[in-house]
C-alpha positions as CSV (number, residue, x, y, z in Angstrom):
1,M,4.7,1.5,-0.2
2,L,4.9,0.0,-3.7
3,D,8.6,0.7,-3.8
4,S,9.1,-1.1,-0.5
5,L,7.1,-4.1,-1.7
6,L,9.2,-4.3,-4.8
7,R,12.4,-4.1,-2.9
8,N,11.3,-6.9,-0.5
9,G,10.2,-9.0,-3.5
10,L,13.6,-8.6,-5.2
11,K,15.3,-9.5,-1.9
12,L,13.2,-12.7,-1.6
13,L,13.9,-13.6,-5.3
14,Q,17.6,-13.1,-4.8
15,A,17.6,-15.2,-1.6
16,Y,15.6,-17.9,-3.5
17,R,18.2,-18.0,-6.3
18,I,21.1,-18.1,-3.9
19,Y,19.5,-21.0,-2.0
20,E,18.8,-22.8,-5.3
21,Y,22.4,-22.4,-6.3
22,L,23.6,-23.7,-3.0
23,L,21.3,-26.7,-3.2
24,L,22.4,-27.5,-6.7
25,S,26.1,-27.2,-5.8
26,E,25.6,-29.6,-2.9
27,I,23.7,-32.3,-4.7
28,K,26.2,-32.3,-7.6
29,K,28.8,-33.6,-5.1
30,S,26.9,-36.8,-4.6
31,E,25.3,-39.5,-6.7
32,I,22.4,-38.4,-8.9
33,P,19.5,-40.9,-9.1
34,I,19.3,-42.7,-12.4
35,H,15.6,-43.1,-12.5
36,V,13.1,-40.6,-11.0
37,A,9.4,-41.2,-11.1
38,I,6.9,-38.5,-10.3
39,I,3.2,-38.6,-9.3
40,L,1.8,-35.3,-10.5
41,D,-0.9,-34.7,-7.9
42,G,-2.9,-31.7,-6.9
43,N,-3.9,-30.0,-10.2
44,R,-7.6,-29.8,-9.4
45,R,-7.2,-28.8,-5.8
46,W,-4.7,-26.1,-6.9
47,A,-7.4,-24.8,-9.3
48,R,-10.1,-24.8,-6.7
49,K,-7.8,-23.0,-4.2
50,H,-7.4,-20.2,-6.7
51,G,-11.1,-20.1,-7.7
52,M,-10.5,-21.5,-11.2
53,P,-12.1,-24.4,-13.1
54,S,-10.5,-27.8,-12.6
55,W,-9.4,-28.0,-16.2
56,F,-7.2,-25.0,-15.8
57,G,-5.3,-26.9,-13.1
58,H,-4.4,-29.5,-15.7
59,V,-3.1,-26.7,-18.0
60,R,-0.8,-25.4,-15.3
61,G,0.1,-29.0,-14.3
62,A,1.2,-29.7,-17.9
63,Q,3.3,-26.5,-17.9
64,K,5.0,-27.6,-14.7
65,A,5.6,-31.2,-16.1
66,E,7.5,-29.7,-19.0
67,E,9.5,-27.5,-16.7
68,V,10.4,-30.3,-14.3
69,L,11.5,-32.5,-17.3
70,Y,14.0,-29.9,-18.3
71,W,15.3,-29.8,-14.7
72,C,15.8,-33.5,-14.8
73,L,17.6,-33.3,-18.2
74,D,19.9,-30.5,-17.1
75,L,20.7,-32.4,-13.9
76,G,21.7,-35.5,-15.7
77,I,18.9,-37.8,-14.7
78,K,18.8,-40.6,-17.3
79,I,15.2,-41.9,-16.8
80,V,12.1,-39.9,-15.9
81,T,8.6,-41.5,-15.5
82,I,5.6,-39.2,-15.0
83,Y,2.2,-40.4,-13.9
84,V,-0.1,-38.4,-16.1
85,L,-3.4,-40.3,-16.1
86,S,-4.5,-43.4,-14.2
87,T,-7.1,-45.9,-15.3
88,E,-9.2,-44.7,-12.3
89,N,-8.9,-41.1,-13.7
90,L,-10.8,-42.3,-16.8
91,K,-13.9,-42.6,-14.7
92,R,-14.0,-38.8,-14.0
93,D,-16.6,-36.4,-15.4
94,R,-16.8,-36.6,-19.2
95,E,-16.4,-32.8,-19.6
96,E,-13.3,-32.7,-17.4
97,L,-11.8,-35.6,-19.3
98,A,-12.4,-33.8,-22.6
99,K,-10.6,-30.8,-21.4
100,L,-7.8,-32.9,-20.0
101,F,-7.4,-34.7,-23.3
102,E,-7.2,-31.3,-25.1
103,V,-4.3,-30.4,-22.8
104,I,-2.5,-33.7,-23.4
105,E,-2.9,-33.3,-27.2
106,T,-1.5,-29.8,-27.0
107,Y,1.6,-30.9,-25.1
108,L,2.2,-34.0,-27.3
109,K,2.2,-31.7,-30.3
110,K,4.6,-29.4,-28.6
111,A,6.9,-32.3,-27.7
112,L,7.1,-33.3,-31.4
113,E,8.8,-29.9,-32.0
114,D,10.8,-29.8,-28.8
115,E,14.5,-29.5,-29.8
116,K,15.6,-30.4,-26.3
117,L,14.3,-33.9,-26.7
118,D,16.5,-34.2,-29.8
119,R,19.5,-32.6,-28.2
120,Y,19.4,-34.9,-25.2
121,R,18.4,-37.9,-27.4
122,V,15.4,-38.7,-25.2
123,K,13.4,-41.8,-26.1
124,V,9.8,-41.2,-25.3
125,K,7.4,-44.0,-24.6
126,A,3.8,-44.1,-23.3
127,I,3.0,-46.9,-20.8
128,G,-0.5,-48.0,-20.1
129,R,-3.7,-49.1,-21.8
130,L,-3.4,-46.8,-24.7
131,D,-6.4,-48.4,-26.4
132,L,-8.6,-46.6,-23.8
133,L,-7.4,-43.2,-25.1
134,P,-8.9,-41.1,-27.9
135,E,-7.6,-42.0,-31.3
136,S,-6.1,-38.5,-31.8
137,I,-3.9,-38.9,-28.7
138,R,-2.9,-42.4,-29.7
139,K,-1.7,-41.1,-33.1
140,L,0.3,-38.3,-31.5
141,I,1.9,-40.8,-29.1
142,K,2.8,-43.1,-32.0
143,M,4.4,-40.2,-33.9
144,L,6.4,-39.1,-30.8
145,E,7.6,-42.7,-30.1
146,T,8.5,-43.2,-33.7
147,K,10.4,-39.9,-33.9
148,T,12.5,-40.8,-30.8
149,A,12.8,-44.5,-31.3
150,S,16.5,-44.4,-32.2
151,Y,17.4,-42.4,-29.1
152,N,18.9,-44.2,-26.1
153,D,20.7,-41.5,-24.1
154,R,17.7,-40.5,-21.9
155,F,14.2,-41.9,-21.4
156,L,10.9,-40.3,-20.8
157,N,8.0,-42.6,-19.8
158,I,4.5,-41.2,-19.9
159,A,2.2,-43.3,-17.7
160,I,-1.2,-42.6,-19.2
161,A,-4.3,-44.7,-18.8
162,Y,-1.9,-46.6,-16.5
163,G,-2.5,-48.8,-13.5
164,G,0.1,-50.8,-11.6
165,R,-2.2,-53.8,-10.9
166,L,-3.3,-53.7,-14.6
167,E,0.4,-53.8,-15.7
168,I,1.0,-56.9,-13.6
169,L,-2.1,-58.6,-14.9
170,E,-1.2,-57.8,-18.4
171,A,2.3,-59.3,-17.8
172,V,0.7,-62.5,-16.4
173,K,-1.6,-62.8,-19.4
174,R,1.3,-62.5,-21.8
175,I,3.4,-65.1,-19.9
176,L,0.4,-67.5,-20.0
177,I,0.1,-67.0,-23.8
178,D,3.9,-67.6,-24.3
179,F,3.7,-70.6,-22.1
180,G,0.8,-72.0,-24.1
181,E,2.9,-71.5,-27.3
182,G,5.9,-73.2,-25.8
183,K,8.0,-69.9,-25.7
184,I,8.6,-70.0,-22.0
185,N,9.3,-72.7,-19.4
186,I,7.4,-71.9,-16.2
187,E,10.2,-73.6,-14.2
188,N,12.6,-70.9,-15.3
189,L,10.2,-68.0,-14.5
190,N,11.9,-65.6,-12.1
191,E,11.9,-61.9,-11.4
192,E,14.2,-61.1,-14.2
193,V,12.1,-63.0,-16.7
194,F,8.9,-61.5,-15.3
195,E,10.2,-58.0,-15.8
196,K,10.6,-58.6,-19.5
197,Y,6.8,-58.6,-19.7
198,L,6.2,-55.2,-17.9
199,F,5.4,-52.0,-19.7
200,T,8.8,-50.7,-18.6
201,S,10.8,-53.6,-20.1
202,H,12.4,-51.2,-22.6
203,L,14.3,-49.4,-19.9
204,P,17.9,-50.0,-18.8
205,K,16.7,-49.6,-15.2
206,Q,13.1,-50.3,-14.6
207,S,12.9,-49.6,-10.8
208,P,12.9,-45.9,-9.9
209,D,15.6,-44.9,-7.4
210,L,13.3,-42.1,-6.3
211,I,9.5,-41.5,-6.4
212,I,8.2,-38.0,-5.7
213,R,4.6,-37.3,-5.0
214,T,3.2,-33.8,-4.6
215,S,0.0,-32.5,-2.8
216,G,0.7,-34.0,0.6
217,E,-0.9,-37.4,-0.1
218,E,1.3,-40.3,1.1
219,R,0.4,-43.3,-1.1
220,L,1.5,-44.8,-4.5
221,S,-2.1,-44.8,-5.9
222,N,-1.4,-47.9,-8.1
223,F,1.8,-46.5,-9.6
224,L,4.7,-48.8,-10.6
225,L,3.7,-51.3,-7.9
226,W,6.2,-53.9,-9.0
227,Q,9.0,-51.5,-9.8
228,A,8.6,-49.5,-6.6
229,A,9.5,-52.3,-4.3
230,Y,12.8,-50.6,-3.1
231,S,12.3,-47.1,-4.4
232,E,12.9,-44.2,-2.0
233,L,9.6,-42.3,-1.5
234,I,9.4,-38.6,-0.9
235,F,6.0,-36.8,-0.3
236,I,5.9,-33.1,-0.7
237,D,3.1,-31.0,0.7
238,V,2.6,-28.6,-2.2
239,F,0.2,-29.0,-5.1
240,W,1.9,-30.0,-8.4
241,P,1.5,-26.6,-10.2
242,E,3.3,-25.0,-7.2
243,F,6.2,-27.4,-7.2
244,R,9.4,-25.4,-7.2
245,K,12.9,-26.2,-8.3
246,I,14.1,-26.0,-4.6
247,D,11.4,-28.6,-3.7
248,F,12.8,-30.8,-6.4
249,L,16.4,-30.3,-5.4
250,R,15.5,-30.9,-1.7
251,A,14.0,-34.2,-2.7
252,I,17.2,-35.2,-4.5
253,R,19.2,-34.2,-1.4
254,I,17.0,-36.2,0.9
255,Y,17.4,-39.2,-1.5
256,Q,21.2,-38.8,-1.3
257,Q,21.2,-38.7,2.5
258,R,19.3,-42.0,2.7
259,H,21.2,-45.3,3.1
260,R,19.7,-47.8,0.6
261,R,20.1,-51.4,1.8
262,F,17.6,-53.2,-0.5
263,G,16.6,-55.5,2.3
264,R,20.2,-56.5,3.1
């Protein structure tokens, strides 16, 4: 019986790899999105589903985020924005947040030694209210941003202590300050000028072509509200730690099959 199970398992694995290869071959024939944003949802529910503590879901979620980043780099996606922690998440149980911050610290340290970020010349930037984070995390973010500051081939944005409404409010505040100091003429304020005040202003393309959300929830949850105006949205009914490469490739294929009109 064990031999039979092993044979069936190997057949399934082989079929999966063939399907992944076919998907990859298909999407490489069409336009690859420049900017992909991902809402990493379902870590805690995945942990509860498997009878594990919530914090372990964040561990597996961080592992998956690293894996998906590599998929994006290998596929040639230039900009990746991941939604790691919202301002609303900061209201969670203190013990859970402490565990989550430990996971974030671990992976920031790992990123500092990641040769793939150097090989692909990935500029890393955290976007959000970083002042709300523990000092140890802020220091690691600063180190990572400094280390990759000269890179401009690829971009990784880590949305942490982030909220889309907050971002817009912060932009308005900065515009008012600059107006008061005579640096900006309100008559000339348009979308292009406004975008220079957003957290994503450093990017060559601020608006994601594609936003993927896992866990089956179908909402943006305060993520990139300005930038997402014409993004293609794809919702996938698997928890983030279970997100497979074929799920990712299917999302890219769906994006390629859509006709983007931008309101025209």
